[in-house]
Structure formats: C-alpha cells, structure tokens
N, C-alpha and C positions, 0 to 999 in steps of 0.2 A: 666890095663884096661889103652887103650890110651889115651893121653891128648883129653880134648874135643876140638871139633871142630865146624866150622856151620854147617856142614853136620850130627851131631850127632843127634839121634833123643831120645825124653822121653816122655814116656805115663805118665798122672797122672791123678787119678781117684777122682770124689768129685771136681771139676774142679770150680764150681760156688759158693762153700762155701768161707768163710773168710779166711781160711787159703789156700783154693786153688788156689783162684784168687792172692793172695799174690806169692804162690809160682809159678804159673804161669808166672806172671810178672816177677820174679826174675831168672828162668829158662833161659826165653828168652834174658834176659839183659845177660846173659852169653854166649849167643851165640846158644842156644841149639834150636831144632825145638821141639815145643812142642806140643803132641796130646794131648788138654786138653779134658777129657771125663767126660761126664754128661747126666743125665735122658733128661735134655734138653738142647740141644745144643746150641740153638738160646741165652740162658743165660749166654755163656761164653764171657769173654770179648775178645774184638777184639783187633787185633794189628800185627806187623809182626813177623812171626815165629811161630804166634799161628793158630794150625788145631784142630777148633771144632770135636769132635766125640761123637756119640749118643752111650752111655754104661749106663743101669742098672746092677748095680751087681747084681742082685738079679734073674736076668733073665738069664740063661745059654747060651740059643741061641742068643740071645742081645749080651752077651761077646764075642762069636764064632763070630758073624757077626761084631762084632768091629775089631776084629783080620783080619778077611778077607777085610775089608775097609781099614786098613793100608798097606797089602800085595797090594791089587787093585791101590792103592797110590805110588806104589814103594818103601815101606819101607821092606828092609830085613833085617835090625838088630836094635837094640835097645841100648843105653847108658844106661837106667833105666826104671824100671816101680814103679812110687810112688802110692801104694796103701792108698788113702787119705781118700777113702770115708768112712763115718760114722756115726752114730747116737747115744743118748744117750736115755737109757730107765733107768728111775728113780723110786723110790717110796721103802715102805716097799714089799718084795719080796711075803708076805703074800696076797697081794692086785692088784699085778701085773699079770694081764691075759696072759694063756698061746700064745695067739697069739702074743701078743708085747716081749715075751720072745723069740720067735722064731724069730720075726723080728731084734733083736736084733742080735742074731747069722747069721740070713742070711744076714744082710749086714756087721757086722765088721767081722766074722769069714770067713762062706761060700763063701762071697764076694770075699775076697782076692785071695782064694784058687782058686775060678774060672778065677781070672784075671792071675794069676802068671801059672798055665796049659796052658791057651791059649796062653800066650806069650812069654813063656819061649824058642821056638823056636828062637826067634828074640833075645831073650837075649844072648842065648848061640852063637847065631853067630856074636853078637858084644862084647862077654865077658863082658857083663853090669853087673848090679846090682839091686837087689830089696830093694826098702825102704818102710818099712811097719810103719806105724804114727799108736801108740799103745796110752798108758797113763801112768802118775805116778801109778793108778791104777792096771796097770797091776801086780805090784810088791808088792803093799799094797793096799788090798778091803778096801772102806769105805764102811761105814753103810748107809743103804737107797741107795746107787750108787750099789748093788750086780749084777744087768744085766750088768752093761756097764764096771764093774771091772771083770767080770767072762769073758766076750767076747775078753777084751782087755789082759788078761792072756794069754786066748787059743792064741791070735795072736801071743803074745809075744814066747810062748811056740814053735808054729809053726814056726816062724821066726827062732828060735834057733836051729830047728831040720833041717831046710832047710839050713841054714848056713854052715851045715858039709856036708849033702846031694849033695850039688849043688857045693862044693868046687874044686874037681877036674873036672868040667866041666867047671871052669873059671868064675861062677856066685857067686858074694858075695851078703850077705845078711845083711841089716843094718835097726835098727829100730831107730825111732826117738820119744822122750816120752814128749809130749805139756803137761804142765801145763794148769789151767785154762787161757784161752785168750778171748780176746774181739772179741768174733763173736756171732752169732745169736742163734748156737746152742744149746745153754744154756737154751734160752728164750724158743725156739721150741722143747724142751725136757719137760720143763715145763708145755705148753701148751698141750702136747701129756699125759703127764702123768693124769694131772688133767683129761682130756676126758676119758681114755683108764679105771679111777677109778670110774669113776663118779656111773656105777652102784655097787661099792663094799657095803658089809654092814657097813651101818654107826656105828654101835656098834664097829666094827673092825678096820676102820678106826679112831676110837677116842681110840682106845688103842695106837696108834702112833703120835697122834696129836701134843704132845709137844714135842716127842722127834723128829720128822721130823722139825718143827718152828723153834727148836736148832739149826739143820742142816742148815738149810736154813739162818740162822740170820750169821752163820759162814762164809757160802759161800756169803753172799751178803757184809760182811765185806772186804772181801778181793780183792785186784784189780787186775783184770785181766791182763795179758800181749797183747802187741801189735803182731797181727799174723805175723806180719813182720819176729819177732822172729823164728818163726817156718819155715817161709819159708828158712831165712839164714840157718839153720839147715838141711834143706831138700837138698839144694844146695851143702852145704860142702858134705853130704852124698854121695851126686851125682858125684860131681867133685875131692873129696880127692883121692890123689893116693894109702894111706893105710887106709881108712875109720876105725873109733871106731866101734863095733858092736852097741853101744848104744849110743845115743845122747840124753841126757835130756835138756829140756828147761823149764826154769819159777821156782821159788825159792820154789813153792809149790810141784813141782815134787820131787826136790832135798831132802825136809822134807819127804815127803812120802817114798824114796829110803832109808833114816836114820831109819826112823821108821821101814822099813820091816827088817831089820839085827836085831831086839830086840828080845828078847822070846816073846812069845804069849801073854801069860797072862799079862805081862807087857806094852807090845803093845797095847792092849785093854782098858787097865785101862787107859794110857795117850790119848787115841783116847776117850774115855768117857769123861775124864775131860776137854779136848780140846774144844771140842764141847758141853760140859753141859749135856749131857745125865744122867748122875746119878741125877743133879738138876730135870730135866724133869720129871725123874721117879720118884722122891720124891715129885714133884706135883701133878703128878697123882695117888699117892698113898693116897697123904693126902686130894684130892678131893673126890676119892673114898670111903674115910672114914666117910665124913661128911654127 
C-alpha cells in the first residue's frame, strides 16, 4: 500500500461512539479524508477532513446507499474501511431473548460483512485494507458475556478467512482487539440488558443473581483505558507499511489472550476463581439449604 496522502480516504463506521470519535480525529490529524459513518450523521464531530455519512450497518439498502453516496462524491478508492460499529449484549444466556441475540450478531457480524461487500470495489482500487474491531473476548469467552463473546469470535474468524481470501487482490485485513475502555457502550449494554430481561422468570434470574453480581464487582474494580489508545491502534493498522494481523489494546485483553492458550479446564477454573463464581455458587447453595 502506498504512503498516506491528504487525498487518501478512509471510511469508519460507528463514528459517534467513544472510540469512533477519537479514531475520526486521529485519522484526520494524519491527513486522511474520513468518511465518518453513523446512523445519525448529525452527531458526527465536525472538522476539516471529516465527511459525515448516513449508514446503519443493519440496513442492507442503507449500506448500499452509503457506497453510492461516496461514489457520487467522487470517491473511487479507499485506503481503509474500519468496521468499528458494535454493541454489547450481556447476561446469562438462559434469559437473553432471541431478538437481542439476533441484534448482537446483526450489528457485530452481519453488519461488517455488509460493509465489506459494499466497499470492496473501492478497497481493491486503492489497494487498501479492512480494519475490524473485535475484542479480547473473541479469543477467550467470558461468562455472562456469551453473546458479545460469540459475535466477536465470529468476526475474528471472518477476518482471518478474509485476510487469505483477499491477499491476491492487494487488500489486507487487520484486527484491533480493545479491552475495557472508558466509553458509554458498557453502561448502555447494562441498561439494555436490564430492559430486555425484565420479563424473564424471577426464579430463573435468581439462579444467577450472585454470580452476575460477582462478575459486576470484578468489572467495576477494573480501570478502563482511554479510547484514544484504540484510536492510535487503528491509525497504526491503517498506516503501517507491513501491519500486524492483530493489535491488542489494554492489559485485560492481553490477560484474556494468555488465558486462551491454557487447557480448557484449567482456564475455566482460573476464571471462576478470578471472578469469585465458586464463592457465589456456595452462597447460593447455602441459601437454598436454609
């Protein structure tokens, strides 16, 4: 891929989220023309080199229309497409409604696939690259985060396959794995989970109450990283002459990567101990015995 110039264009989805906003600013600071895609383009930050685009990754017709819009603006090639749009669906899988599970995959897996298909002609023309934002849970699933873990693992697998599929066309595929970052996505996920699970059987919810509380305490005790760290990794993934296949961002992501290499039963035991699930289970058992 040629060196970045002020005429090089980058498309990024999820441009109004915490990481998206930082990435848009970081990419424009490097001289890129950034097509900042979001469901509500009015919420995209304004500035030199930023071009808001209406794009909902769950709407196939809307994704195609966004590609047509870029062509109408004279864009014939792209340096990169950054699939940053994503959501988190969480909670015990037993009480996650089907529509929430579908929404998780529609945004995190089908959405990037739609965007890639729509913009691949421009990427081929620019000998560009695809940057997919996954997570540490792509390599190491976390209890009570089964939907997001599964969706990010699917995106990771899709990225690995595409990296080989597209190599002969001059299009590279890079993955950026963020850990817990200081963005609104986690609070939004918690609110959505509470709303989605409001109709669940209270007796079933009670089976998981102490374990979920233990998981929440562990999450609350961690220190989220600044989203600028992810934005910097995205810039590196877009601009490096020979990029890595994967960039991990955040200490928790690196820990999950290490855990993923352990034997499964050993890994399960360490995760239960770290989160305190065994203690929570013992408390449940003791309470039921009274």
